[in-house]
All heavy atoms as TSV, in Angstrom:
chain	resi	resn	atom	element	x	y	z
A	1	MET	N	N	22.159	1.276	22.326
A	1	MET	CA	C	21.126	1.148	23.247
A	1	MET	C	C	19.833	1.777	22.701
A	1	MET	O	O	19.884	2.873	22.107
A	1	MET	CB	C	21.501	1.731	24.630
A	1	MET	CG	C	20.365	1.744	25.580
A	1	MET	SD	S	20.736	1.729	27.326
A	1	MET	CE	C	21.430	0.140	27.566
A	2	ASN	N	N	18.743	1.101	22.843
A	2	ASN	CA	C	17.438	1.636	22.453
A	2	ASN	C	C	16.958	2.594	23.538
A	2	ASN	O	O	16.713	2.225	24.646
A	2	ASN	CB	C	16.450	0.474	22.290
A	2	ASN	CG	C	15.113	0.964	21.710
A	2	ASN	OD1	O	14.753	2.062	21.848
A	2	ASN	ND2	N	14.394	0.021	21.118
A	3	ILE	N	N	16.829	3.805	23.195
A	3	ILE	CA	C	16.509	4.911	24.198
A	3	ILE	C	C	15.083	4.679	24.742
A	3	ILE	O	O	14.823	4.914	25.917
A	3	ILE	CB	C	16.625	6.284	23.520
A	3	ILE	CG1	C	18.072	6.549	23.065
A	3	ILE	CG2	C	16.178	7.355	24.498
A	3	ILE	CD1	C	18.234	7.739	22.205
A	4	ARG	N	N	14.162	4.291	23.924
A	4	ARG	CA	C	12.755	4.230	24.348
A	4	ARG	C	C	12.525	3.190	25.489
A	4	ARG	O	O	11.733	3.424	26.383
A	4	ARG	CB	C	11.863	3.873	23.161
A	4	ARG	CG	C	11.817	5.020	22.199
A	4	ARG	CD	C	10.823	4.746	21.148
A	4	ARG	NE	N	10.848	5.798	20.158
A	4	ARG	CZ	C	10.516	5.696	18.900
A	4	ARG	NH1	N	10.089	4.527	18.443
A	4	ARG	NH2	N	10.594	6.660	18.095
A	5	LYS	N	N	13.163	2.024	25.398
A	5	LYS	CA	C	12.876	0.942	26.373
A	5	LYS	C	C	13.973	0.612	27.210
A	5	LYS	O	O	13.897	-0.316	27.944
A	5	LYS	CB	C	12.385	-0.274	25.555
A	5	LYS	CG	C	10.946	-0.054	24.939
A	5	LYS	CD	C	10.533	-1.396	24.359
A	5	LYS	CE	C	9.167	-1.257	23.750
A	5	LYS	NZ	N	8.645	-2.428	23.213
A	6	ASN	N	N	15.130	1.281	27.120
A	6	ASN	CA	C	16.274	0.935	27.882
A	6	ASN	C	C	16.732	-0.475	27.663
A	6	ASN	O	O	17.107	-1.208	28.576
A	6	ASN	CB	C	15.988	1.150	29.429
A	6	ASN	CG	C	16.851	2.238	29.966
A	6	ASN	OD1	O	17.664	2.817	29.302
A	6	ASN	ND2	N	16.616	2.569	31.193
A	7	THR	N	N	16.727	-0.914	26.361
A	7	THR	CA	C	17.126	-2.262	26.021
A	7	THR	C	C	18.234	-2.154	25.033
A	7	THR	O	O	18.408	-1.125	24.363
A	7	THR	CB	C	15.992	-3.108	25.477
A	7	THR	OG1	O	15.490	-2.431	24.285
A	7	THR	CG2	C	14.883	-3.313	26.489
A	8	SER	N	N	18.962	-3.164	24.857
A	8	SER	CA	C	20.048	-3.162	23.825
A	8	SER	C	C	19.386	-3.213	22.431
A	8	SER	O	O	18.230	-3.566	22.241
A	8	SER	CB	C	20.972	-4.368	23.969
A	8	SER	OG	O	20.271	-5.590	23.579
A	9	ASP	N	N	20.180	-2.758	21.428
A	9	ASP	CA	C	19.680	-2.801	20.046
A	9	ASP	C	C	19.280	-4.227	19.636
A	9	ASP	O	O	18.305	-4.395	18.899
A	9	ASP	CB	C	20.762	-2.225	19.072
A	9	ASP	CG	C	20.886	-0.747	19.262
A	9	ASP	OD1	O	19.920	-0.031	19.721
A	9	ASP	OD2	O	21.975	-0.189	18.953
A	10	LYS	N	N	20.083	-5.211	20.013
A	10	LYS	CA	C	19.721	-6.584	19.648
A	10	LYS	C	C	18.415	-6.976	20.189
A	10	LYS	O	O	17.534	-7.577	19.526
A	10	LYS	CB	C	20.825	-7.523	20.103
A	10	LYS	CG	C	20.537	-8.951	19.603
A	10	LYS	CD	C	21.635	-9.921	20.080
A	10	LYS	CE	C	21.380	-11.311	19.614
A	10	LYS	NZ	N	20.072	-11.810	19.422
A	11	GLU	N	N	18.122	-6.661	21.504
A	11	GLU	CA	C	16.875	-7.018	22.060
A	11	GLU	C	C	15.718	-6.268	21.366
A	11	GLU	O	O	14.661	-6.825	21.094
A	11	GLU	CB	C	16.884	-6.648	23.541
A	11	GLU	CG	C	17.689	-7.545	24.353
A	11	GLU	CD	C	17.854	-7.083	25.798
A	11	GLU	OE1	O	17.718	-5.836	26.073
A	11	GLU	OE2	O	18.122	-7.946	26.655
A	12	ALA	N	N	15.989	-4.999	20.963
A	12	ALA	CA	C	14.914	-4.244	20.276
A	12	ALA	C	C	14.631	-4.810	18.970
A	12	ALA	O	O	13.462	-4.927	18.563
A	12	ALA	CB	C	15.409	-2.783	20.161
A	13	ASN	N	N	15.635	-5.240	18.233
A	13	ASN	CA	C	15.470	-5.930	16.862
A	13	ASN	C	C	14.730	-7.229	16.990
A	13	ASN	O	O	13.929	-7.551	16.211
A	13	ASN	CB	C	16.776	-6.109	16.216
A	13	ASN	CG	C	17.341	-4.819	15.716
A	13	ASN	OD1	O	16.612	-3.843	15.504
A	13	ASN	ND2	N	18.699	-4.743	15.562
A	14	ASP	N	N	14.977	-7.982	18.090
A	14	ASP	CA	C	14.319	-9.238	18.301
A	14	ASP	C	C	12.832	-8.985	18.608
A	14	ASP	O	O	12.023	-9.927	18.281
A	14	ASP	CB	C	14.941	-10.046	19.466
A	14	ASP	CG	C	16.337	-10.590	19.091
A	14	ASP	OD1	O	16.681	-10.625	17.912
A	14	ASP	OD2	O	17.100	-10.920	20.061
A	15	GLN	N	N	12.494	-7.933	19.231
A	15	GLN	CA	C	11.085	-7.626	19.574
A	15	GLN	C	C	10.311	-6.973	18.410
A	15	GLN	O	O	9.124	-6.930	18.489
A	15	GLN	CB	C	11.072	-6.714	20.804
A	15	GLN	CG	C	11.681	-7.319	22.048
A	15	GLN	CD	C	11.806	-6.315	23.179
A	15	GLN	OE1	O	11.486	-5.154	22.992
A	15	GLN	NE2	N	12.393	-6.764	24.296
A	16	ARG	N	N	11.021	-6.516	17.390
A	16	ARG	CA	C	10.349	-5.788	16.321
A	16	ARG	C	C	9.449	-6.745	15.503
A	16	ARG	O	O	9.940	-7.823	15.103
A	16	ARG	CB	C	11.453	-5.182	15.445
A	16	ARG	CG	C	10.806	-4.168	14.461
A	16	ARG	CD	C	11.979	-3.446	13.693
A	16	ARG	NE	N	12.820	-2.713	14.631
A	16	ARG	CZ	C	14.138	-2.465	14.393
A	16	ARG	NH1	N	14.633	-2.833	13.309
A	16	ARG	NH2	N	14.808	-1.775	15.343
A	17	LYS	N	N	8.268	-6.368	15.217
A	17	LYS	CA	C	7.361	-7.228	14.385
A	17	LYS	C	C	7.459	-6.777	12.931
A	17	LYS	O	O	7.616	-5.610	12.640
A	17	LYS	CB	C	5.962	-7.104	14.905
A	17	LYS	CG	C	5.718	-7.664	16.256
A	17	LYS	CD	C	4.285	-7.563	16.649
A	17	LYS	CE	C	4.083	-8.156	18.019
A	17	LYS	NZ	N	2.669	-8.120	18.387
A	18	VAL	N	N	7.391	-7.723	12.042
A	18	VAL	CA	C	7.467	-7.485	10.616
A	18	VAL	C	C	6.046	-7.822	10.025
A	18	VAL	O	O	5.548	-8.887	10.264
A	18	VAL	CB	C	8.567	-8.266	9.919
A	18	VAL	CG1	C	8.562	-8.077	8.445
A	18	VAL	CG2	C	9.923	-7.952	10.563
A	19	TYR	N	N	5.537	-6.849	9.320
A	19	TYR	CA	C	4.264	-7.077	8.687
A	19	TYR	C	C	4.417	-7.051	7.194
A	19	TYR	O	O	5.256	-6.381	6.628
A	19	TYR	CB	C	3.298	-5.890	9.024
A	19	TYR	CG	C	2.995	-5.826	10.471
A	19	TYR	CD1	C	3.699	-5.002	11.344
A	19	TYR	CD2	C	1.964	-6.590	11.040
A	19	TYR	CE1	C	3.423	-4.942	12.684
A	19	TYR	CE2	C	1.673	-6.570	12.391
A	19	TYR	CZ	C	2.428	-5.717	13.222
A	19	TYR	OH	O	2.184	-5.695	14.514
A	20	SER	N	N	3.637	-7.877	6.505
A	20	SER	CA	C	3.754	-7.897	5.021
A	20	SER	C	C	2.328	-7.967	4.476
A	20	SER	O	O	1.339	-8.329	5.125
A	20	SER	CB	C	4.566	-9.139	4.583
A	20	SER	OG	O	3.899	-10.275	4.932
A	21	VAL	N	N	2.315	-7.604	3.219
A	21	VAL	CA	C	0.968	-7.571	2.535
A	21	VAL	C	C	1.096	-8.382	1.234
A	21	VAL	O	O	2.152	-8.275	0.572
A	21	VAL	CB	C	0.593	-6.070	2.166
A	21	VAL	CG1	C	-0.687	-6.074	1.334
A	21	VAL	CG2	C	0.489	-5.251	3.437
A	22	ALA	N	N	0.088	-9.182	1.005
A	22	ALA	CA	C	0.157	-9.961	-0.269
A	22	ALA	C	C	0.171	-9.061	-1.491
A	22	ALA	O	O	-0.312	-7.896	-1.463
A	22	ALA	CB	C	-1.096	-10.835	-0.346
A	23	GLU	N	N	0.802	-9.549	-2.473
A	23	GLU	CA	C	0.865	-8.787	-3.772
A	23	GLU	C	C	-0.535	-8.593	-4.361
A	23	GLU	O	O	-1.425	-9.334	-4.067
A	23	GLU	CB	C	1.753	-9.521	-4.775
A	23	GLU	CG	C	3.189	-9.579	-4.416
A	23	GLU	CD	C	3.829	-8.193	-4.492
A	23	GLU	OE1	O	3.619	-7.388	-5.414
A	23	GLU	OE2	O	4.688	-7.918	-3.597
A	24	PRO	N	N	-0.728	-7.663	-5.269
A	24	PRO	CA	C	-2.065	-7.482	-5.894
A	24	PRO	C	C	-2.404	-8.712	-6.701
A	24	PRO	O	O	-1.566	-9.424	-7.252
A	24	PRO	CB	C	-1.892	-6.283	-6.842
A	24	PRO	CG	C	-0.515	-5.720	-6.650
A	24	PRO	CD	C	0.210	-6.659	-5.712
A	25	GLN	N	N	-3.733	-8.979	-6.807
A	25	GLN	CA	C	-4.208	-10.153	-7.524
A	25	GLN	C	C	-3.917	-10.032	-9.031
A	25	GLN	O	O	-3.505	-11.021	-9.643
A	25	GLN	CB	C	-5.687	-10.284	-7.329
A	25	GLN	CG	C	-6.111	-10.560	-5.898
A	25	GLN	CD	C	-7.543	-10.590	-5.686
A	25	GLN	OE1	O	-8.363	-10.291	-6.627
A	25	GLN	NE2	N	-7.963	-10.851	-4.459
A	26	ASP	N	N	-4.116	-8.871	-9.542
A	26	ASP	CA	C	-3.955	-8.675	-11.030
A	26	ASP	C	C	-2.895	-7.588	-11.216
A	26	ASP	O	O	-3.202	-6.406	-11.194
A	26	ASP	CB	C	-5.223	-8.288	-11.675
A	26	ASP	CG	C	-5.180	-8.124	-13.148
A	26	ASP	OD1	O	-4.110	-8.557	-13.788
A	26	ASP	OD2	O	-6.072	-7.644	-13.771
A	27	THR	N	N	-1.680	-8.038	-11.464
A	27	THR	CA	C	-0.580	-6.997	-11.701
A	27	THR	C	C	-0.633	-6.375	-13.023
A	27	THR	O	O	0.066	-5.382	-13.222
A	27	THR	CB	C	0.753	-7.646	-11.386
A	27	THR	OG1	O	0.935	-8.782	-12.262
A	27	THR	CG2	C	0.986	-8.144	-9.970
A	28	GLU	N	N	-1.423	-6.836	-13.973
A	28	GLU	CA	C	-1.536	-6.184	-15.250
A	28	GLU	C	C	-2.137	-4.796	-15.066
A	28	GLU	O	O	-1.785	-3.926	-15.854
A	28	GLU	CB	C	-2.408	-7.019	-16.227
A	28	GLU	CG	C	-1.776	-8.263	-16.676
A	28	GLU	CD	C	-0.498	-8.042	-17.571
A	28	GLU	OE1	O	-0.586	-7.114	-18.418
A	28	GLU	OE2	O	0.482	-8.671	-17.311
A	29	LYS	N	N	-2.984	-4.592	-14.129
A	29	LYS	CA	C	-3.619	-3.302	-13.916
A	29	LYS	C	C	-2.523	-2.292	-13.418
A	29	LYS	O	O	-2.704	-1.079	-13.513
A	29	LYS	CB	C	-4.676	-3.374	-12.829
A	29	LYS	CG	C	-5.936	-4.090	-13.201
A	29	LYS	CD	C	-7.022	-3.904	-12.169
A	29	LYS	CE	C	-6.663	-4.480	-10.838
A	29	LYS	NZ	N	-7.759	-4.536	-9.834
A	30	CYS	N	N	-1.413	-2.749	-12.918
A	30	CYS	CA	C	-0.377	-1.880	-12.384
A	30	CYS	C	C	0.463	-1.265	-13.431
A	30	CYS	O	O	1.175	-0.259	-13.148
A	30	CYS	CB	C	0.509	-2.666	-11.404
A	30	CYS	SG	S	-0.389	-3.368	-9.972
A	31	ARG	N	N	0.466	-1.751	-14.622
A	31	ARG	CA	C	1.276	-1.223	-15.683
A	31	ARG	C	C	0.823	0.177	-16.005
A	31	ARG	O	O	-0.377	0.476	-16.250
A	31	ARG	CB	C	1.187	-2.079	-16.941
A	31	ARG	CG	C	1.882	-3.424	-16.727
A	31	ARG	CD	C	2.009	-4.150	-18.000
A	31	ARG	NE	N	2.662	-5.415	-17.681
A	31	ARG	CZ	C	3.189	-6.178	-18.477
A	31	ARG	NH1	N	3.279	-5.827	-19.731
A	31	ARG	NH2	N	3.723	-7.342	-18.115
A	32	GLY	N	N	1.735	1.118	-15.946
A	32	GLY	CA	C	1.473	2.492	-16.273
A	32	GLY	C	C	0.793	3.248	-15.118
A	32	GLY	O	O	0.362	4.372	-15.310
A	33	CYS	N	N	0.666	2.606	-13.989
A	33	CYS	CA	C	-0.061	3.246	-12.868
A	33	CYS	C	C	0.886	4.286	-12.216
A	33	CYS	O	O	2.024	3.999	-11.839
A	33	CYS	CB	C	-0.509	2.226	-11.835
A	33	CYS	SG	S	-1.296	2.932	-10.417
A	34	PRO	N	N	0.353	5.467	-12.015
A	34	PRO	CA	C	1.214	6.485	-11.362
A	34	PRO	C	C	1.221	6.360	-9.852
A	34	PRO	O	O	2.065	6.973	-9.195
A	34	PRO	CB	C	0.429	7.824	-11.709
A	34	PRO	CG	C	-0.961	7.470	-11.900
A	34	PRO	CD	C	-0.919	6.011	-12.465
A	35	TYR	N	N	0.413	5.570	-9.230
A	35	TYR	CA	C	0.303	5.423	-7.804
A	35	TYR	C	C	1.261	4.382	-7.247
A	35	TYR	O	O	1.593	4.435	-6.016
A	35	TYR	CB	C	-1.133	5.065	-7.366
A	35	TYR	CG	C	-2.052	6.102	-7.961
A	35	TYR	CD1	C	-2.972	5.765	-8.935
A	35	TYR	CD2	C	-2.127	7.412	-7.464
A	35	TYR	CE1	C	-3.873	6.653	-9.455
A	35	TYR	CE2	C	-3.002	8.325	-7.946
A	35	TYR	CZ	C	-3.843	7.941	-8.984
A	35	TYR	OH	O	-4.743	8.885	-9.502
A	36	ALA	N	N	1.668	3.394	-7.980
A	36	ALA	CA	C	2.426	2.304	-7.454
A	36	ALA	C	C	3.786	2.754	-6.864
A	36	ALA	O	O	4.301	2.146	-5.922
A	36	ALA	CB	C	2.690	1.252	-8.502
A	37	GLY	N	N	4.404	3.744	-7.411
A	37	GLY	CA	C	5.767	4.186	-6.968
A	37	GLY	C	C	5.689	5.261	-5.908
A	37	GLY	O	O	6.761	5.830	-5.570
A	38	VAL	N	N	4.515	5.559	-5.333
A	38	VAL	CA	C	4.418	6.666	-4.416
A	38	VAL	C	C	5.010	6.317	-3.057
A	38	VAL	O	O	5.461	7.177	-2.328
A	38	VAL	CB	C	2.972	7.126	-4.315
A	38	VAL	CG1	C	2.753	8.150	-3.223
A	38	VAL	CG2	C	2.452	7.617	-5.609
A	39	GLY	N	N	5.017	5.038	-2.673
A	39	GLY	CA	C	5.561	4.668	-1.420
A	39	GLY	C	C	4.582	4.110	-0.442
A	39	GLY	O	O	4.954	4.007	0.714
A	40	PHE	N	N	3.347	3.948	-0.848
A	40	PHE	CA	C	2.423	3.303	0.050
A	40	PHE	C	C	1.663	2.237	-0.663
A	40	PHE	O	O	1.721	2.163	-1.887
A	40	PHE	CB	C	1.437	4.368	0.625
A	40	PHE	CG	C	0.656	5.101	-0.427
A	40	PHE	CD1	C	-0.555	4.694	-0.885
A	40	PHE	CD2	C	1.148	6.279	-0.935
A	40	PHE	CE1	C	-1.279	5.392	-1.869
A	40	PHE	CE2	C	0.444	6.987	-1.885
A	40	PHE	CZ	C	-0.749	6.527	-2.340
A	41	ILE	N	N	0.954	1.431	0.038
A	41	ILE	CA	C	0.210	0.249	-0.579
A	41	ILE	C	C	-1.051	0.850	-1.255
A	41	ILE	O	O	-1.898	1.431	-0.608
A	41	ILE	CB	C	-0.183	-0.830	0.441
A	41	ILE	CG1	C	1.137	-1.299	1.078
A	41	ILE	CG2	C	-0.985	-1.912	-0.142
A	41	ILE	CD1	C	0.987	-2.137	2.294
A	42	CYS	N	N	-1.127	0.665	-2.541
A	42	CYS	CA	C	-2.200	1.256	-3.315
A	42	CYS	C	C	-3.285	0.243	-3.767
A	42	CYS	O	O	-4.066	0.549	-4.555
A	42	CYS	CB	C	-1.661	2.026	-4.483
A	42	CYS	SG	S	-0.562	1.040	-5.529
A	43	TRP	N	N	-3.160	-1.007	-3.299
A	43	TRP	CA	C	-4.133	-2.005	-3.672
A	43	TRP	C	C	-4.774	-2.616	-2.432
A	43	TRP	O	O	-4.287	-2.491	-1.303
A	43	TRP	CB	C	-3.480	-3.167	-4.482
A	43	TRP	CG	C	-2.469	-3.905	-3.790
A	43	TRP	CD1	C	-2.699	-4.985	-3.018
A	43	TRP	CD2	C	-1.060	-3.643	-3.705
A	43	TRP	NE1	N	-1.486	-5.484	-2.502
A	43	TRP	CE2	C	-0.482	-4.629	-2.890
A	43	TRP	CE3	C	-0.242	-2.648	-4.242
A	43	TRP	CZ2	C	0.869	-4.666	-2.606
A	43	TRP	CZ3	C	1.079	-2.686	-3.917
A	43	TRP	CH2	C	1.634	-3.757	-3.149
A	44	ASP	N	N	-5.958	-3.220	-2.628
A	44	ASP	CA	C	-6.717	-3.836	-1.518
A	44	ASP	C	C	-6.871	-5.368	-1.802
A	44	ASP	O	O	-6.697	-5.824	-2.926
A	44	ASP	CB	C	-8.054	-3.209	-1.405
A	44	ASP	CG	C	-8.726	-3.405	-0.061
A	44	ASP	OD1	O	-8.189	-4.160	0.729
A	44	ASP	OD2	O	-9.780	-2.882	0.164
A	45	GLN	N	N	-7.106	-6.088	-0.754
A	45	GLN	CA	C	-7.241	-7.533	-0.914
A	45	GLN	C	C	-8.451	-7.876	-1.760
A	45	GLN	O	O	-8.375	-9.047	-2.287
A	45	GLN	CB	C	-7.387	-8.182	0.442
A	45	GLN	CG	C	-6.112	-8.042	1.316
A	45	GLN	CD	C	-6.286	-8.616	2.707
A	45	GLN	OE1	O	-7.385	-8.980	3.083
A	45	GLN	NE2	N	-5.215	-8.656	3.453
A	46	ASP	N	N	-9.447	-6.996	-1.928
A	46	ASP	CA	C	-10.592	-7.354	-2.721
A	46	ASP	C	C	-10.381	-7.192	-4.191
A	46	ASP	O	O	-11.214	-7.507	-5.060
A	46	ASP	CB	C	-11.811	-6.560	-2.321
A	46	ASP	CG	C	-11.654	-5.057	-2.623
A	46	ASP	OD1	O	-10.585	-4.632	-3.128
A	46	ASP	OD2	O	-12.569	-4.324	-2.314
A	47	GLY	N	N	-9.105	-6.776	-4.625
A	47	GLY	CA	C	-8.813	-6.663	-6.010
A	47	GLY	C	C	-8.884	-5.281	-6.548
A	47	GLY	O	O	-8.429	-4.928	-7.594
A	48	SER	N	N	-9.443	-4.358	-5.779
A	48	SER	CA	C	-9.499	-2.938	-6.224
A	48	SER	C	C	-8.158	-2.298	-5.896
A	48	SER	O	O	-7.348	-2.788	-5.148
A	48	SER	CB	C	-10.569	-2.206	-5.427
A	48	SER	OG	O	-10.294	-2.093	-4.000
A	49	CYS	N	N	-7.940	-1.165	-6.526
A	49	CYS	CA	C	-6.710	-0.444	-6.279
A	49	CYS	C	C	-7.029	1.071	-6.452
A	49	CYS	O	O	-8.115	1.437	-6.907
A	49	CYS	CB	C	-5.673	-0.879	-7.177
A	49	CYS	SG	S	-5.868	-0.511	-8.916
A	50	MET	N	N	-6.039	1.850	-6.119
A	50	MET	CA	C	-6.298	3.289	-6.243
A	50	MET	C	C	-6.531	3.738	-7.678
A	50	MET	O	O	-7.355	4.572	-7.903
A	50	MET	CB	C	-5.064	4.074	-5.678
A	50	MET	CG	C	-5.263	5.585	-5.614
A	50	MET	SD	S	-3.942	6.427	-4.807
A	50	MET	CE	C	-4.295	6.023	-3.141
A	51	LYS	N	N	-5.880	3.080	-8.568
A	51	LYS	CA	C	-6.084	3.471	-10.027
A	51	LYS	C	C	-7.569	3.182	-10.417
A	51	LYS	O	O	-8.155	3.999	-11.064
A	51	LYS	CB	C	-5.149	2.640	-10.859
A	51	LYS	CG	C	-5.242	2.939	-12.336
A	51	LYS	CD	C	-4.263	2.062	-13.137
A	51	LYS	CE	C	-4.402	2.236	-14.635
A	51	LYS	NZ	N	-3.504	1.369	-15.399
A	52	THR	N	N	-8.096	1.985	-10.053
A	52	THR	CA	C	-9.434	1.647	-10.474
A	52	THR	C	C	-10.456	2.572	-9.714
A	52	THR	O	O	-11.502	2.973	-10.232
A	52	THR	CB	C	-9.706	0.229	-10.243
A	52	THR	OG1	O	-9.497	-0.124	-8.937
A	52	THR	CG2	C	-8.950	-0.683	-11.185
A	53	ASP	N	N	-10.136	2.912	-8.458
A	53	ASP	CA	C	-11.030	3.749	-7.631
A	53	ASP	C	C	-11.089	5.161	-8.269
A	53	ASP	O	O	-12.123	5.723	-8.372
A	53	ASP	CB	C	-10.545	3.816	-6.204
A	53	ASP	CG	C	-10.647	2.472	-5.469
A	53	ASP	OD1	O	-11.413	1.656	-5.955
A	53	ASP	OD2	O	-10.091	2.409	-4.384
A	54	VAL	N	N	-9.940	5.686	-8.649
A	54	VAL	CA	C	-9.898	7.005	-9.252
A	54	VAL	C	C	-10.615	7.022	-10.602
A	54	VAL	O	O	-11.356	7.908	-10.972
A	54	VAL	CB	C	-8.450	7.515	-9.426
A	54	VAL	CG1	C	-8.355	8.739	-10.207
A	54	VAL	CG2	C	-7.869	7.770	-8.046
A	55	GLU	N	N	-10.431	5.910	-11.369
A	55	GLU	CA	C	-11.110	5.799	-12.657
A	55	GLU	C	C	-12.602	5.836	-12.472
A	55	GLU	O	O	-13.367	6.487	-13.253
A	55	GLU	CB	C	-10.687	4.564	-13.416
A	55	GLU	CG	C	-9.279	4.649	-13.999
A	55	GLU	CD	C	-8.755	3.314	-14.466
A	55	GLU	OE1	O	-9.409	2.279	-14.324
A	55	GLU	OE2	O	-7.710	3.305	-15.171
A	56	LYS	N	N	-13.132	5.126	-11.446
A	56	LYS	CA	C	-14.563	5.091	-11.133
A	56	LYS	C	C	-15.092	6.505	-10.811
A	56	LYS	O	O	-16.182	6.915	-11.251
A	56	LYS	CB	C	-14.867	4.152	-10.041
A	56	LYS	CG	C	-14.756	2.649	-10.388
A	56	LYS	CD	C	-14.997	1.831	-9.182
A	56	LYS	CE	C	-14.716	0.311	-9.527
A	56	LYS	NZ	N	-14.820	-0.520	-8.321
A	57	ILE	N	N	-14.295	7.208	-10.057
A	57	ILE	CA	C	-14.711	8.584	-9.622
A	57	ILE	C	C	-14.773	9.498	-10.856
A	57	ILE	O	O	-15.718	10.216	-11.050
A	57	ILE	CB	C	-13.731	9.150	-8.599
A	57	ILE	CG1	C	-13.865	8.365	-7.279
A	57	ILE	CG2	C	-13.949	10.627	-8.353
A	57	ILE	CD1	C	-12.738	8.688	-6.298
A	58	TYR	N	N	-13.764	9.398	-11.721
A	58	TYR	CA	C	-13.739	10.275	-12.924
A	58	TYR	C	C	-14.901	9.833	-13.835
A	58	TYR	O	O	-15.509	10.720	-14.520
A	58	TYR	CB	C	-12.380	10.142	-13.678
A	58	TYR	CG	C	-11.384	11.040	-13.108
A	58	TYR	CD1	C	-10.200	10.607	-12.616
A	58	TYR	CD2	C	-11.573	12.433	-13.036
A	58	TYR	CE1	C	-9.220	11.372	-12.129
A	58	TYR	CE2	C	-10.650	13.281	-12.476
A	58	TYR	CZ	C	-9.432	12.749	-12.012
A	58	TYR	OH	O	-8.456	13.563	-11.445
A	59	ASP	N	N	-15.208	8.536	-13.951
A	59	ASP	CA	C	-16.329	8.063	-14.801
A	59	ASP	C	C	-17.670	8.690	-14.283
A	59	ASP	O	O	-18.495	9.129	-15.037
A	59	ASP	CB	C	-16.417	6.589	-14.880
A	59	ASP	CG	C	-15.265	6.019	-15.726
A	59	ASP	OD1	O	-14.662	6.750	-16.489
A	59	ASP	OD2	O	-15.050	4.826	-15.535
A	60	LYS	N	N	-17.818	8.731	-13.023
A	60	LYS	CA	C	-19.034	9.297	-12.407
A	60	LYS	C	C	-19.105	10.809	-12.708
A	60	LYS	O	O	-20.170	11.343	-12.973
A	60	LYS	CB	C	-19.058	9.065	-10.858
A	60	LYS	CG	C	-19.406	7.698	-10.501
A	60	LYS	CD	C	-19.489	7.592	-9.000
A	60	LYS	CE	C	-19.718	6.154	-8.525
A	60	LYS	NZ	N	-19.762	5.976	-7.069
A	61	LEU	N	N	-17.946	11.487	-12.565
A	61	LEU	CA	C	-17.944	12.937	-12.812
A	61	LEU	C	C	-18.265	13.224	-14.329
A	61	LEU	O	O	-18.995	14.170	-14.681
A	61	LEU	CB	C	-16.627	13.508	-12.480
A	61	LEU	CG	C	-16.333	13.570	-10.983
A	61	LEU	CD1	C	-14.890	14.031	-10.684
A	61	LEU	CD2	C	-17.292	14.513	-10.249
A	62	ARG	N	N	-17.680	12.401	-15.202
A	62	ARG	CA	C	-17.948	12.530	-16.634
A	62	ARG	C	C	-19.405	12.299	-16.996
A	62	ARG	O	O	-19.942	12.991	-17.874
A	62	ARG	CB	C	-17.034	11.672	-17.439
A	62	ARG	CG	C	-15.649	12.077	-17.535
A	62	ARG	CD	C	-14.814	11.184	-18.458
A	62	ARG	NE	N	-13.414	11.262	-18.013
A	62	ARG	CZ	C	-12.665	10.301	-17.799
A	62	ARG	NH1	N	-13.123	9.019	-17.943
A	62	ARG	NH2	N	-11.440	10.360	-17.375
A	63	SER	N	N	-20.015	11.358	-16.398
A	63	SER	CA	C	-21.443	11.060	-16.665
A	63	SER	C	C	-22.400	12.115	-16.167
A	63	SER	O	O	-23.506	12.181	-16.722
A	63	SER	CB	C	-21.823	9.686	-16.109
A	63	SER	OG	O	-21.829	9.755	-14.700
A	64	ARG	N	N	-21.971	12.921	-15.244
A	64	ARG	CA	C	-22.759	14.015	-14.758
A	64	ARG	C	C	-22.841	15.198	-15.725
A	64	ARG	O	O	-23.751	16.037	-15.651
A	64	ARG	CB	C	-22.348	14.515	-13.396
A	64	ARG	CG	C	-22.503	13.520	-12.387
A	64	ARG	CD	C	-22.070	14.086	-11.044
A	64	ARG	NE	N	-22.201	13.074	-9.952
A	64	ARG	CZ	C	-21.764	13.252	-8.724
A	64	ARG	NH1	N	-21.225	14.344	-8.368
A	64	ARG	NH2	N	-21.915	12.282	-7.816
A	65	ARG	N	N	-21.843	15.285	-16.556
A	65	ARG	CA	C	-21.841	16.432	-17.468
A	65	ARG	C	C	-22.792	16.410	-18.601
A	65	ARG	O	O	-23.336	15.662	-19.123
A	65	ARG	CB	C	-20.351	16.604	-18.093
A	65	ARG	CG	C	-19.405	16.957	-16.995
A	65	ARG	CD	C	-18.060	17.088	-17.614
A	65	ARG	NE	N	-17.084	17.330	-16.550
A	65	ARG	CZ	C	-15.835	17.495	-16.756
A	65	ARG	NH1	N	-15.311	17.375	-17.966
A	65	ARG	NH2	N	-15.010	17.718	-15.773
């Protein structure tokens, strides 16, 4: 029995929504990426990803030196 709604487990499973996210556009960028195995979605629909975002931040920091 599902404690939260006082329904059976089968009813709770039938009501559960499943969400999915499209795969990254360019999976070549994912090779050697330390963020992909962390357990969260690290890419965006616009083609950017955490790896490219961090690289941009480091590039800005390096150019300031």
